[in-house]
C-alpha positions in Angstrom: 0.0 0.0 0.0 1.4 3.4 -1.0 2.3 5.8 1.8 2.5 9.5 1.7 6.3 9.1 1.5 6.3 6.8 -1.5 3.7 8.9 -3.2 5.8 12.0 -2.6 8.8 10.2 -4.2 6.8 9.1 -7.3 5.3 12.6 -7.8 8.7 14.2 -7.4 10.4 11.9 -9.9 7.6 12.4 -12.4 7.8 16.2 -12.1 11.6 16.0 -12.6 11.2 13.9 -15.8 8.6 16.4 -17.1 11.0 19.3 -16.4 13.8 17.6 -18.3 11.6 16.8 -21.3 10.2 20.4 -21.4 13.2 22.5 -20.5 16.0 20.6 -22.2 14.5 20.1 -25.6 16.8 22.6 -27.4 20.0 21.2 -25.7 18.9 17.6 -26.4 18.4 18.5 -30.0 21.9 20.1 -30.2 23.6 17.1 -28.6 21.6 14.6 -30.7 22.8 16.4 -33.8 26.4 15.9 -32.8 25.7 12.2 -32.0 23.9 11.6 -35.4 26.9 13.3 -37.2 29.2 10.9 -35.3 27.2 7.9 -36.5 27.2 9.3 -40.1 31.0 9.2 -40.0 31.0 5.6 -38.6 32.6 6.8 -35.4 31.8 5.9 -31.8 29.9 7.6 -29.1 32.1 7.3 -26.0 30.3 7.4 -22.7 31.7 7.6 -19.2 30.2 8.1 -15.8 33.1 9.2 -13.7 32.4 8.2 -10.2 30.5 5.7 -8.1 26.8 5.4 -9.2 27.4 7.7 -12.2 28.9 4.6 -13.8 25.3 3.4 -14.3 24.9 6.1 -16.9 27.5 4.4 -19.0 26.0 0.9 -18.3 22.6 2.3 -19.3 23.8 3.2 -22.8 25.9 0.2 -23.5 24.8 -2.8 -25.6 21.2 -2.9 -24.6 17.8 -3.3 -26.2 16.7 -0.1 -27.9 20.1 1.5 -27.4 22.7 2.5 -29.9 25.3 -0.2 -30.4 27.9 2.3 -31.5 28.3 3.3 -27.8 31.7 2.6 -26.4 31.3 2.5 -22.6 34.3 3.5 -20.6 33.9 1.3 -17.6 37.2 1.9 -15.7 37.4 -0.2 -12.5 38.9 2.7 -10.5 35.5 4.2 -9.7 33.5 0.9 -9.8 31.8 0.3 -6.4 32.5 -3.4 -6.3 36.2 -2.6 -5.8 35.4 -0.5 -2.7 33.0 2.4 -2.3 35.5 4.5 -0.3 38.3 3.7 -2.7 36.1 4.8 -5.6 35.4 8.1 -3.8 39.1 8.7 -3.4 39.9 7.9 -7.1 37.1 10.2 -8.5 38.7 13.1 -6.6 42.2 12.3 -7.9 43.4 15.0 -10.4 44.9 13.5 -13.6 43.1 10.2 -13.3 40.4 10.9 -15.9 43.0 12.0 -18.5 45.0 8.9 -17.9 41.9 6.8 -18.5 41.2 8.3 -21.9 44.9 7.7 -22.8 44.6 4.1 -21.7 41.5 3.7 -23.9 43.2 5.4 -26.8 40.3 7.7 -27.4 41.0 9.6 -30.7 37.7 10.5 -32.5 34.0 10.3 -32.1 32.1 12.2 -29.4 32.6 12.1 -25.6 29.5 11.9 -23.5 30.1 12.5 -19.8 27.4 11.6 -17.3 27.8 12.8 -13.7 24.8 14.4 -12.0 27.0 16.2 -9.5 29.3 17.5 -12.2 32.2 18.7 -10.0 34.7 15.9 -9.2 38.2 15.9 -10.5 37.8 12.9 -12.8 34.7 14.4 -14.4 36.3 17.7 -15.2 39.6 16.0 -16.3 37.7 13.8 -18.8 36.0 16.9 -20.2 39.2 18.8 -20.6 41.2 15.9 -22.0 38.5 15.0 -24.5 38.5 18.6 -25.8 42.3 18.5 -25.9 42.1 15.4 -28.1 39.7 17.3 -30.5 36.5 15.4 -29.5 33.1 17.2 -29.2 32.0 17.0 -25.6 28.5 16.5 -24.2 27.8 16.7 -20.5 24.8 15.5 -18.4 24.7 16.9 -14.9 22.7 19.2 -12.6 23.6 22.8 -12.9 21.7 23.6 -9.7 23.8 21.1 -7.7 27.1 22.1 -9.2 26.6 25.8 -8.6 25.5 25.2 -5.0 28.8 23.6 -4.0 31.4 26.0 -2.5 34.6 26.4 -4.6 36.8 25.0 -1.7 34.8 21.7 -1.3 37.3 18.8 -1.4 35.3 16.9 -4.0 36.0 19.6 -6.6 38.5 19.6 -9.4 41.5 21.9 -8.6 40.2 24.3 -11.3 36.9 24.7 -9.4 35.1 24.2 -12.7 31.7 22.6 -13.2 31.0 20.1 -15.9 28.1 22.2 -17.2 30.6 25.0 -18.1 33.4 22.6 -19.4 31.7 20.9 -22.3 30.5 22.0 -25.7 26.9 21.0 -25.1 25.3 20.5 -21.7 22.0 18.8 -20.9 20.7 19.5 -17.4 19.4 16.4 -15.6 17.8 18.7 -13.0 18.8 16.6 -10.0 18.0 18.6 -6.9 20.5 19.6 -4.3 21.4 16.5 -2.2 20.1 14.0 -4.7 17.5 12.3 -2.3 14.2 13.9 -2.0 12.0 12.3 0.7 12.1 14.0 4.1 11.3 12.1 7.3 10.7 14.1 10.4 13.3 13.5 13.0 15.9 12.1 10.6 19.0 14.1 9.4 19.4 12.3 6.1 16.7 12.2 3.4 15.7 9.1 1.4 14.8 8.4 -2.2 17.8 9.3 -4.5 16.9 10.4 -8.0 20.2 10.9 -9.8 20.3 7.5 -11.6 16.7 7.9 -12.8 17.1 11.4 -14.1 20.5 10.5 -15.7 19.0 7.5 -17.5 15.9 9.4 -18.6 18.0 12.2 -20.0 20.4 9.7 -21.8 17.5 7.8 -23.4 15.9 11.1 -24.6 19.3 11.7 -26.3 19.3 8.3 -27.9 15.7 8.7 -29.2 16.4 12.1 -30.6 19.6 10.8 -32.2 17.6 8.0 -33.9 15.1 10.5 -35.1 17.9 12.6 -36.7 19.5 9.6 -38.3 16.2 8.6 -39.9 15.8 12.2 -41.2 19.2 11.9 -42.8 18.6 8.5 -44.3 21.1 6.8 -42.0 20.2 3.5 -40.4 20.6 4.0 -36.6 22.5 1.0 -35.1 19.9 0.0 -32.5 20.1 -3.1 -30.4 17.4 -5.7 -30.3 16.6 -7.6 -27.1 18.2 -11.0 -26.9 15.2 -12.2 -24.8 12.7 -12.3 -27.6 12.3 -15.1 -30.2 14.9 -14.6 -32.9 13.4 -14.6 -36.4 15.7 -15.0 -39.4 15.4 -11.3 -40.1 16.5 -10.5 -36.5 19.3 -13.0 -36.7 20.7 -11.4 -39.8 20.3 -7.9 -38.4 22.1 -8.8 -35.2 24.9 -10.6 -37.1 25.5 -7.6 -39.4 25.4 -5.1 -36.5 27.7 -7.0 -34.2 30.2 -7.7 -37.0 30.3 -3.9 -37.6 31.4 -3.1 -34.1 33.3 -6.2 -33.1 36.8 -5.2 -32.1 35.9 -1.5 -31.9 34.0 -1.5 -28.5 36.2 -2.2 -25.5 33.6 -4.5 -23.7 31.6 -6.0 -26.6 
């Protein structure tokens, strides 16, 4: 049975999703144009979620039903929670680490999509700056409200004190509210009900859908994945074979 707390959470999430869809239309269109252009050149959309749960943004876009198969997920173990949550927090705050990751992955062309709702940590900013240094167009997904609410001297910040929203070519605001979690219980210091993963994933899938739309308008076949959990017809089998052959050896984790 729904309580006032769960109802509040559901209503808050739905309002955030509506805000993203309504207020970010122009920036989603701009970012999708860059992504469609990248596909037209047969280049890759590199995606990284630099820090803890932000990694789920990269997972969300990688090799999934209804997603673009030309997405190269940068899943560096440094900030992966299964290797230690406190360790991940230290690494995402380490200056220079993000640039080293792009070097290790040998990122040279395509577009770099950086997903981090907080948008302030050292790895996030380093990835944005290094990708631009390498000549890649950059797209960021983060919350401007959160980033601009954090003091310049906060230890989580990049040494430059920059925010992701001001460090990329195109920024799409995921509208995560300050603090991430949104449900208040009287008598408790912390709040419950985080929203960052939901708003990140929703924003990313709007980008994918708009990119598909732009590809179709240009007469380009968008490389969309089909679920492996549905019956495979000869047509689907041929489609999957052709698509996976196209990207085999080009995606780090395919």
